[in-house]
N, C-alpha and C positions, 0 to 999 in steps of 0.2 A: 966489626961489630954489627951483626950479622940484623934484621927485621923480622921481627915474628913470621911468620906464615897461616896466611889467611886460609883457614880450614874448605874447600875446594863443594859444590853445589856439586848432590851427585848432577850422573850424569838420566839424563835426558833418551839415548839413543836407548837403552834399554824397553822403557815405558812406550815411547813412539813402537818398538817393534811388538813388541805385543800387545799393541792395540792395532794392528795393519795386522795383523795374526785372527784376529778375535775378530776385526768384521770384514774380512775375506769368509771366514768360515760361517759368521750369524747370517751371513751375502746368499752363501750355499745353504746352508735354511732354509731362504724364505723362498730359492731360486724353482729350491730337489721337487714340489710338487709342479708344476709350470714343465719340466719336466719331467715330471715323470707321466702327463698330459700329453706332451706333444705326442713324449713313443709312443702310449696306448693308443695315443688318433693314428701313427702312424701304423702301424697290429695290424691295428683296427681292418686298417683301407687297405691291406697289400694283404690281407686271406682272404681280399674279395664282396667285402660286405659295403653298404651302401647303408646301416644303419646307422654311422658312428653322428 
């Protein structure tokens, strides 16, 4: 006679992957203004201006 199967707990892997993807997207949104400022400053210096 077989023992009844225990219901399996749902796998946490999809939740962990989704959390990591969301964390990377959120980090990108936070860092985008910083990167944009750096690029703007480099463009200003590249054009020869000194009042950047």
